[in-house]
N, C-alpha and C positions, 0 to 999 in steps of 0.2 A: 862266484861267477857261474851263471847258468849256461849249460850247453844242451843242444838238441841233437838227437841222432835217430836214424832209422836203421842203423846197422850195428849198434852196440848191443851185445847180447844182454838179455834180462833173465835172471834165474827165477824159478817159481817162488823161492823164498823172498827175493826182492819184490816181486809182484804182490805177493801176499802181504808183506810188510807195508807196502804203499797203500793197498786197499784198506788196511786197518787204520792207517793215518789219514784216510780220506773218508768221505761219507759213504762210499761204495762198500766198505767192509760189512756194513749192516745187511746188504742185499746180495752178497756173493758167498759161495760155499768155502769160505776161508779155512774151515776146519778139515777140509778134504784135500790133502796134499796131492793125491793123484789127479784130482780135478784141476787144481792150480797148475800142475805140470802140463796137463793136456791143453788147458786154455792157452798157455804160452806156446807150446810146441806146434799147435795146429792153427795159430793165427798167421796169416801170410803178409800182414803189414802191421808193424809195431813201431810207433814213433815215441821217443822218450825225452824227458827233460831231467837233467842231472845237476845237482849242486855238488861238484867234485865227484865223489864216489857214492853219493846218496841219490837214489831214484826218488824224484819229487813229483813227477808227472808221467802219465802214459796215455796214449791213444792206441787201443788194441783193436785191430780190424780184421775182417774177412772180406776179401774183394776179388773181383775178376779184372780189376784195374781199367776197365773200359766202360762198363755200363753202370755198375753199382758198387758201392763200398759201404758195408755195414760196420759202423763203429760200435763194437760190443761193449767196450769200456772206455770212458774218458774220466780219468781220476787224477786229482791233484791233492797232494798233502795239504791238510787244512791250514797249516802254518805258512803255506806258500800261495794260498788262494788270493784272488783279487790283485794279482801281479801280471795278468795277461798270459799266464802259462797255458790255460785251457784253450784260449783263442789261438795261440801260437801253435799248439799241438794239432789243432784242426787245420790250420794253414799248412803246416808241414805235411800232414796226412794228405790233404788235397793236392799238394804239389807232387805227390808220388803217383797219382792216378791221372788218366786223361782228363782234359777239360770237360768232356761230355759225360764223365762219370758222376752219378748222383751220390752224395754222401747222405747216409741214412743212419738214424740212431733213435733209441728210445730213451727218454729222459728219466733220470731218477727224480722222485718227487721234490727233493730239496733243490734241484737244479733247473726246474721247469722254466723259470724266468730268465735264466742265463742264456739259453740258446737263441731266442729272438735277438738278443743284444749283439750276437756275433754273426747274424745273417741267416739263421735257420728259419724256415717257415713251418708252422704247425700243419700236419697232414691229418685230415679227419678219417681216412680209411686205413687204419693199422689194425692188425689182428695178431693175437698171441694164442698159441695152442700149448 
């Protein structure tokens, strides 16, 4: 049975383990434990999906809750993908911010076709430094 939460604590180890079981492990510094810890500690909105005690999905965000919410990571264990977990995590994240708040994310190459399916629109003016 899957449960969703935005107040259940996530350890850096659980986060790293999930990234390795998803496609994001290839593009995140999973070998740097201090970085993993900092990523969890300094995110101010984390929504999770659990299968009992196993973390199977996460939406990790930085937000002001009013104007913008940047989803830094949306990861779902590959064996749990295509079950609506990613969509539900975005819905749960959106439910924690004001209606006027824009949800922003950068897609992993493997997920670029997923986001339009759940309502995201491609934005041509994005910059990375």
